[in-house]
C-alpha positions as CSV (number, residue, x, y, z in Angstrom):
1,M,-1.1,-6.5,-44.9
2,K,-0.8,-10.0,-43.8
3,L,2.0,-11.0,-41.5
4,S,3.0,-13.7,-39.1
5,V,4.7,-13.7,-35.7
6,I,6.9,-16.7,-34.9
7,G,7.3,-17.3,-31.2
8,C,4.4,-16.1,-29.0
9,G,5.8,-15.5,-25.6
10,Y,6.0,-12.2,-23.9
11,L,7.4,-10.4,-26.9
12,G,5.7,-12.3,-29.7
13,A,2.2,-12.3,-28.3
14,T,2.4,-8.5,-27.5
15,H,3.8,-7.8,-31.0
16,A,1.0,-9.9,-32.7
17,A,-1.8,-8.1,-30.8
18,C,-0.3,-4.7,-31.5
19,M,0.1,-5.4,-35.2
20,A,-3.6,-6.4,-35.4
21,E,-4.4,-3.1,-33.6
22,L,-2.5,-1.3,-36.4
23,G,-4.9,-2.9,-38.8
24,H,-3.0,-5.9,-40.1
25,E,-4.2,-9.5,-40.4
26,V,-1.9,-11.4,-38.1
27,L,-1.1,-15.1,-37.6
28,G,0.9,-15.9,-34.5
29,M,2.7,-19.2,-34.5
30,D,4.0,-21.1,-31.4
31,S,4.8,-24.8,-30.9
32,D,3.3,-24.9,-27.5
33,M,-0.3,-26.1,-28.2
34,D,-1.5,-25.0,-24.6
35,K,-0.2,-21.5,-25.3
36,V,-1.9,-21.4,-28.7
37,H,-5.3,-22.4,-27.2
38,V,-5.0,-19.8,-24.4
39,L,-4.2,-17.0,-26.9
40,N,-7.1,-18.1,-29.3
41,S,-9.4,-17.7,-26.4
42,G,-8.3,-14.0,-26.2
43,K,-6.1,-14.2,-23.1
44,A,-2.4,-14.2,-22.4
45,P,-0.6,-16.9,-20.6
46,F,1.2,-14.2,-18.6
47,F,0.2,-10.8,-17.2
48,E,0.9,-7.7,-19.2
49,R,-1.3,-4.7,-18.5
50,D,-4.1,-4.2,-21.1
51,L,-2.9,-7.1,-23.2
52,D,-5.9,-9.4,-22.6
53,Q,-8.3,-6.7,-23.7
54,L,-6.3,-6.2,-27.0
55,L,-6.1,-10.1,-27.6
56,A,-9.9,-10.5,-26.9
57,K,-10.7,-7.6,-29.3
58,H,-8.8,-8.9,-32.2
59,T,-9.3,-12.7,-31.8
60,A,-13.0,-11.8,-31.7
61,S,-12.8,-9.8,-35.0
62,G,-10.9,-12.5,-36.7
63,R,-8.0,-10.2,-37.4
64,L,-5.7,-12.1,-35.0
65,K,-5.3,-15.9,-34.8
66,F,-2.7,-18.4,-33.4
67,T,-1.5,-21.7,-34.7
68,A,1.2,-24.2,-33.9
69,S,1.8,-24.9,-37.7
70,Y,5.0,-23.5,-39.4
71,A,3.4,-24.4,-42.7
72,E,0.2,-22.3,-42.0
73,A,2.4,-19.4,-41.0
74,A,4.6,-19.6,-44.1
75,H,1.6,-19.7,-46.4
76,F,-0.3,-17.0,-44.6
77,A,2.0,-14.1,-45.2
78,D,5.2,-12.9,-46.9
79,L,6.4,-10.9,-43.9
80,H,7.4,-13.0,-40.9
81,F,8.5,-11.6,-37.5
82,I,10.6,-13.9,-35.2
83,G,10.3,-13.1,-31.5
84,V,11.4,-16.3,-29.9
85,G,13.4,-16.3,-26.6
86,T,17.2,-16.0,-26.4
87,P,17.9,-16.7,-22.7
88,Q,21.3,-16.6,-21.1
89,T,23.2,-19.8,-21.8
90,S,23.4,-21.9,-18.5
91,G,26.6,-21.3,-16.8
92,E,27.7,-18.6,-19.2
93,N,27.0,-15.0,-20.0
94,T,26.3,-15.5,-23.7
95,Y,22.9,-15.8,-25.4
96,D,21.3,-19.2,-26.1
97,L,20.3,-19.0,-29.7
98,T,18.8,-22.5,-29.9
99,H,15.3,-21.3,-30.2
100,L,16.1,-18.7,-32.9
101,Y,18.0,-21.2,-35.1
102,S,15.3,-23.9,-34.7
103,A,12.6,-21.4,-35.7
104,V,14.6,-20.4,-38.9
105,R,15.3,-24.0,-39.8
106,Q,11.5,-24.9,-39.4
107,L,10.2,-21.9,-41.3
108,A,12.8,-21.9,-44.1
109,P,11.8,-25.0,-46.0
110,R,8.3,-23.7,-46.2
111,L,9.1,-20.5,-47.8
112,T,8.5,-21.2,-51.5
113,G,8.3,-17.7,-52.7
114,P,9.8,-14.3,-51.9
115,A,9.5,-13.4,-48.3
116,V,11.0,-11.1,-45.6
117,V,12.0,-12.5,-42.3
118,A,12.3,-9.7,-39.6
119,V,14.0,-10.8,-36.4
120,K,13.0,-9.0,-33.1
121,S,14.9,-11.4,-30.7
122,T,17.9,-10.0,-28.8
123,V,21.1,-11.6,-30.2
124,P,24.8,-11.2,-30.2
125,V,26.3,-9.1,-33.0
126,G,26.9,-11.2,-36.1
127,T,23.9,-13.4,-35.9
128,A,22.1,-11.9,-38.9
129,P,24.5,-13.3,-41.5
130,R,24.1,-16.7,-40.0
131,V,20.2,-16.3,-40.2
132,R,20.4,-15.3,-43.8
133,D,22.7,-18.2,-44.7
134,L,20.3,-20.7,-43.1
135,L,17.3,-19.2,-44.9
136,H,19.2,-19.3,-48.2
137,E,20.2,-22.8,-47.6
138,Y,17.0,-24.3,-46.5
139,A,14.3,-22.1,-48.2
140,P,13.1,-23.1,-51.7
141,A,12.9,-19.5,-52.6
142,G,16.7,-19.2,-51.8
143,D,18.0,-15.6,-51.9
144,Q,14.5,-14.3,-52.6
145,V,14.2,-14.5,-48.8
146,E,15.5,-11.3,-47.2
147,V,16.4,-10.7,-43.7
148,A,15.7,-7.5,-41.6
149,W,16.7,-6.7,-38.0
150,N,14.0,-4.9,-35.9
151,P,15.0,-4.9,-32.3
152,E,12.4,-4.4,-29.6
153,F,12.7,-1.9,-26.7
154,L,9.7,-3.0,-24.5
155,R,9.3,-2.2,-20.9
156,E,7.2,-4.8,-19.0
157,S,4.0,-3.4,-18.0
158,F,4.3,-0.7,-20.8
159,A,4.7,-3.1,-23.6
160,I,1.6,-2.2,-25.7
161,E,2.5,1.5,-25.5
162,D,6.0,0.9,-26.3
163,T,4.9,-1.1,-29.5
164,L,2.2,1.2,-30.7
165,R,3.9,4.5,-29.8
166,P,7.6,3.7,-29.5
167,D,10.2,6.5,-28.9
168,R,12.2,5.0,-31.9
169,L,11.9,2.4,-34.6
170,V,15.1,0.6,-35.6
171,L,15.3,-1.2,-38.9
172,G,18.4,-3.0,-40.0
173,F,19.1,-4.3,-43.5
174,E,22.0,-5.9,-45.4
175,A,21.8,-3.3,-48.1
176,E,20.1,-0.1,-49.0
177,D,16.7,0.2,-50.8
178,T,15.7,-3.4,-50.4
179,W,12.4,-5.1,-50.6
180,A,12.6,-5.9,-46.9
181,E,12.8,-2.2,-46.2
182,T,9.7,-1.5,-48.3
183,M,7.8,-4.2,-46.4
184,L,8.9,-3.0,-42.9
185,R,8.0,0.6,-43.8
186,Q,4.5,-0.6,-45.0
187,C,4.0,-2.7,-41.8
188,F,5.0,0.2,-39.6
189,E,3.3,2.9,-41.7
190,K,1.0,4.3,-39.0
191,V,3.9,4.4,-36.4
192,I,6.2,6.3,-38.8
193,E,3.4,8.7,-39.8
194,A,2.9,9.4,-36.2
195,G,6.2,11.0,-36.1
196,T,8.3,8.1,-34.5
197,A,12.0,8.6,-35.1
198,T,12.9,5.9,-37.6
199,I,16.5,4.9,-37.9
200,V,17.5,2.8,-40.9
201,T,20.9,1.1,-40.4
202,D,23.0,-2.0,-41.0
203,W,22.5,-5.4,-39.5
204,A,25.5,-5.0,-36.9
205,T,24.2,-1.7,-35.6
206,A,20.7,-3.0,-35.3
207,E,21.9,-6.1,-33.5
208,L,23.8,-4.1,-31.0
209,A,21.0,-1.6,-30.2
210,K,18.9,-3.6,-27.7
211,G,22.0,-4.8,-25.7
212,A,23.6,-1.2,-25.7
213,A,20.4,0.3,-24.6
214,N,19.9,-2.1,-21.7
215,S,23.5,-1.9,-20.7
216,F,23.3,1.9,-20.5
217,L,20.1,1.7,-18.4
218,A,21.6,-0.8,-16.1
219,T,24.7,1.4,-15.6
220,K,22.5,4.5,-14.8
221,I,20.5,2.5,-12.2
222,S,23.7,1.1,-10.7
223,F,25.4,4.5,-10.7
224,I,22.7,5.9,-8.3
225,N,22.9,2.7,-6.1
226,A,26.7,3.2,-6.0
227,M,25.9,6.7,-4.7
228,A,23.7,5.1,-2.1
229,E,26.6,3.0,-0.9
230,I,28.6,6.3,-0.4
231,C,25.5,8.1,1.2
232,E,25.3,5.2,3.8
233,K,28.8,5.9,4.9
234,A,28.4,9.6,4.8
235,D,25.0,9.7,6.6
236,A,23.6,11.5,3.5
237,D,20.2,11.0,1.7
238,V,20.5,9.3,-1.8
239,H,17.0,10.2,-2.7
240,Q,17.7,13.9,-2.4
241,L,21.0,13.4,-4.3
242,A,19.2,11.7,-7.1
243,E,16.8,14.6,-7.2
244,I,19.8,17.1,-7.4
245,L,21.4,15.2,-10.2
246,G,18.3,14.6,-12.2
247,R,17.6,18.3,-12.4
248,D,20.6,18.5,-14.7
249,A,19.2,18.1,-18.2
250,R,22.3,16.2,-19.4
251,I,21.6,13.5,-16.7
252,G,17.8,13.4,-16.3
253,R,15.8,12.0,-13.4
254,R,14.1,9.1,-15.2
255,S,15.2,5.6,-14.2
256,M,17.8,7.0,-11.7
257,R,15.8,5.7,-8.6
258,P,18.0,4.3,-5.8
259,G,17.0,0.9,-4.2
260,L,17.2,-2.8,-4.5
261,G,18.3,-2.6,-8.2
262,Y,17.2,-4.2,-11.4
263,G,16.1,-7.7,-12.3
264,G,13.8,-9.4,-14.9
265,G,14.6,-11.3,-18.1
266,C,16.3,-8.6,-20.0
267,L,18.6,-6.1,-18.2
268,P,20.7,-8.8,-16.3
269,K,20.9,-11.0,-19.4
270,D,21.7,-8.2,-21.7
271,I,24.4,-6.4,-19.8
272,R,26.1,-9.8,-19.3
273,G,25.6,-10.8,-22.8
274,F,27.0,-7.4,-24.1
275,I,30.0,-8.0,-21.9
276,A,30.5,-11.4,-23.4
277,Q,30.0,-10.1,-27.0
278,A,32.7,-7.4,-26.4
279,A,35.1,-10.0,-25.1
280,K,34.7,-12.1,-28.3
281,L,35.2,-9.0,-30.4
282,G,38.5,-8.1,-28.6
283,A,37.0,-5.1,-26.9
284,E,36.8,-6.5,-23.3
285,A,38.6,-3.5,-21.9
286,A,35.7,-1.3,-23.0
287,T,33.3,-3.0,-20.7
288,G,34.8,-2.5,-17.3
289,I,32.2,0.1,-16.4
290,L,29.5,-2.6,-17.3
291,R,31.1,-5.3,-15.0
292,E,31.1,-2.9,-12.2
293,A,27.5,-1.9,-12.8
294,D,26.5,-5.5,-12.6
295,A,28.5,-6.1,-9.4
296,V,26.9,-2.9,-7.8
297,N,23.5,-4.5,-8.7
298,T,24.4,-7.7,-6.9
299,R,25.6,-5.8,-3.9
300,R,22.3,-4.1,-3.4
301,R,20.7,-7.4,-2.6
302,E,23.4,-8.3,-0.2
303,A,23.1,-5.0,1.3
304,V,19.3,-5.6,2.1
305,V,20.2,-8.8,3.7
306,A,22.9,-7.3,5.8
307,L,20.5,-4.5,7.0
308,A,17.9,-7.1,7.9
309,R,20.4,-8.9,10.0
310,E,21.5,-5.7,11.6
311,Q,17.8,-4.8,12.5
312,L,17.3,-8.2,14.1
313,D,20.4,-8.1,16.2
314,G,22.5,-10.3,13.8
315,D,20.5,-13.4,14.2
316,L,17.8,-14.4,11.8
317,G,17.2,-18.0,13.2
318,G,13.5,-18.4,13.9
319,K,12.7,-14.8,13.0
320,R,9.4,-14.2,11.0
321,I,10.1,-11.9,8.0
322,T,7.4,-10.6,5.7
323,I,8.3,-9.4,2.2
324,W,6.0,-7.2,0.2
325,G,6.8,-8.2,-3.4
326,A,7.7,-11.2,-5.5
327,A,7.7,-9.8,-9.1
328,F,11.0,-8.1,-10.2
329,K,9.1,-4.9,-10.8
330,P,5.4,-3.7,-10.4
331,N,2.6,-4.4,-12.8
332,T,3.9,-7.7,-14.0
333,D,3.9,-11.4,-12.8
334,D,7.5,-11.8,-14.1
335,I,9.8,-13.2,-11.4
336,R,12.9,-13.8,-13.6
337,D,15.9,-12.8,-11.6
338,S,13.7,-11.1,-9.1
339,P,15.7,-9.1,-6.5
340,A,12.9,-9.5,-4.1
341,L,12.9,-13.3,-4.3
342,A,16.7,-13.4,-4.2
343,V,16.5,-11.6,-0.9
344,A,13.7,-13.9,0.4
345,Q,15.6,-17.0,-0.5
346,K,18.8,-15.8,1.2
347,L,17.0,-14.9,4.4
348,H,15.3,-18.3,4.3
349,E,18.7,-20.0,4.0
350,L,19.8,-17.9,7.0
351,G,17.0,-19.5,9.2
352,A,14.3,-17.1,8.9
353,T,10.6,-18.0,8.2
354,V,9.7,-15.9,5.2
355,T,6.2,-14.9,4.0
356,V,5.8,-13.3,0.6
357,T,2.9,-11.4,-0.8
358,D,2.4,-9.9,-4.3
359,P,-0.6,-8.8,-6.3
360,K,0.1,-10.8,-9.5
361,A,3.3,-13.1,-9.0
362,L,2.5,-15.4,-6.2
363,D,1.6,-18.4,-8.5
364,N,5.0,-18.1,-10.4
365,A,6.8,-17.5,-7.1
366,R,5.3,-20.6,-5.5
367,K,6.5,-22.8,-8.3
368,L,10.1,-21.6,-8.2
369,H,10.3,-21.2,-4.4
370,P,8.1,-23.7,-2.7
371,E,10.1,-23.4,0.5
372,L,8.8,-20.0,1.2
373,D,5.4,-19.1,2.7
374,Y,2.8,-17.1,0.7
375,I,-0.3,-15.0,1.5
376,E,-2.4,-12.8,-0.8
377,D,-3.4,-10.1,1.7
378,P,-0.5,-7.8,2.4
379,I,-1.9,-6.6,5.7
380,A,-2.6,-10.1,7.0
381,A,1.0,-11.1,6.0
382,V,2.4,-8.8,8.5
383,Q,0.8,-10.7,11.4
384,D,3.4,-11.6,14.0
385,A,6.3,-10.5,11.7
386,D,9.6,-9.5,13.3
387,L,10.5,-7.4,10.2
388,L,8.7,-6.1,7.1
389,L,10.7,-5.7,3.9
390,H,9.2,-3.6,1.0
391,L,11.0,-5.0,-2.1
392,T,8.6,-4.5,-5.1
393,E,7.1,-1.1,-5.4
394,W,3.5,-2.0,-6.3
395,A,1.1,1.0,-5.9
396,E,-1.0,-1.2,-3.6
397,F,1.6,-1.3,-1.0
398,G,2.3,2.3,-1.1
399,H,-1.3,3.1,-0.4
400,I,-1.4,1.1,2.8
401,D,-1.7,3.2,5.9
402,P,1.0,1.9,8.3
403,H,-1.3,2.7,11.2
404,R,-3.5,-0.2,10.1
405,L,-0.5,-2.6,10.6
406,S,0.6,-1.3,14.1
407,H,-1.1,-4.0,16.1
408,R,-0.1,-6.9,13.9
409,P,3.8,-7.3,13.9
410,A,5.9,-8.7,16.8
411,Q,8.2,-5.8,16.0
412,M,7.5,-2.5,14.2
413,L,10.6,-2.6,11.8
414,V,10.3,-1.9,8.1
415,I,13.1,-1.8,5.5
416,D,12.0,0.0,2.3
417,G,14.2,-1.6,-0.3
418,R,12.6,0.5,-3.0
419,G,12.6,3.9,-1.2
420,T,9.0,4.7,-2.3
421,L,7.3,4.5,1.1
422,N,6.9,7.8,3.0
423,P,9.4,7.6,5.9
424,D,7.6,10.4,7.9
425,T,4.2,8.6,7.6
426,W,5.7,5.3,8.7
427,R,7.7,6.9,11.6
428,R,4.8,8.8,12.8
429,A,2.9,5.4,12.9
430,G,5.4,4.2,15.3
431,W,7.7,2.1,13.0
432,T,11.4,2.0,12.7
433,Y,12.0,2.9,9.2
434,R,15.2,2.1,7.2
435,A,16.1,2.5,3.6
436,L,19.3,1.9,1.6
437,G,21.3,5.2,1.4
438,R,18.9,7.1,3.6
439,P,19.3,8.4,7.2
């Protein structure tokens, strides 16, 4: 079938490429002409594992194209996905829906016949009726335009896998047995036939799904980091504690990894947005656990800075600190709310000379933090350092033999903010190894 994807950032470009992989003819639409040119060349304007190969494959075949024209997108298909960004409102915890409503207002006047608009963007509950009303007001086809809600559950660096082989597919509709449901089931036919759990629900439940999922994940991460705070006081090992807890089938080990905490463009925004939604609904008391989860996450960054000061005798002035990691997680160039860069910035403010290295995110980091120093080679970056901080768990860093670094630093001190380096290996190489919640 033919479909369009409105908004070709991280979510939209990935969705467009994956829909082409499922056999559909896809037209991606974005108002940024530079982005459109890059995408039509078969490349992504950001790094996501295997996405360039998928874009190159389907732009070459003609199955996937990109445009900056709403009119072209409207005339191309009867099914339109909207995947524009809904960032956190400046100075508030609510979602900024400016881009979503703008996309709806620009698409609607060009919908002259029956159509389905499926929104993937993360929004506060209650947004769907507003989208429907705008479409019916501005579209010549009026109430022949139906609205569906299809939240995404993508993990950066696994986005293609999560789109083509998701663990669940959520489809939200205003009523039962609609044309919109028929269209979405046809679109995702291969995914559904592969056995994916498909949950058909109402708008409100579908709107809540992404925020609830990320809030739970953030809480799970923060729980084990709260245990790390206790382990630090008790001289216990939080990594062994996490292994013990994870063996309980009711709890599970996945995503319960102690360390510096979460970042990125989704978890921090979504847990805060979910808290704000609950307050507006009069259910603020139900989110106390989420507020504490967010606070625990912030404290992890402060704890790393405090540990760095402790290792350097309380004075960071003039000290040279090397940080392995700029991206908020490995296998991405995304630095939004990066814990690594938050720590780097704080250490710089306290007087340290901070050098950052990262396999993919250096260009983005330079733009946001020009006051820091950058170097591509993680081994060369350690030269003359008083302290090494491991803050993004890239596989490349874990494979470095600490013996190769022993002659380079001014002091052989390492803080493993992610807890993924081997303590025994580093200590045998002569390093003083410290990690959060670990003896």
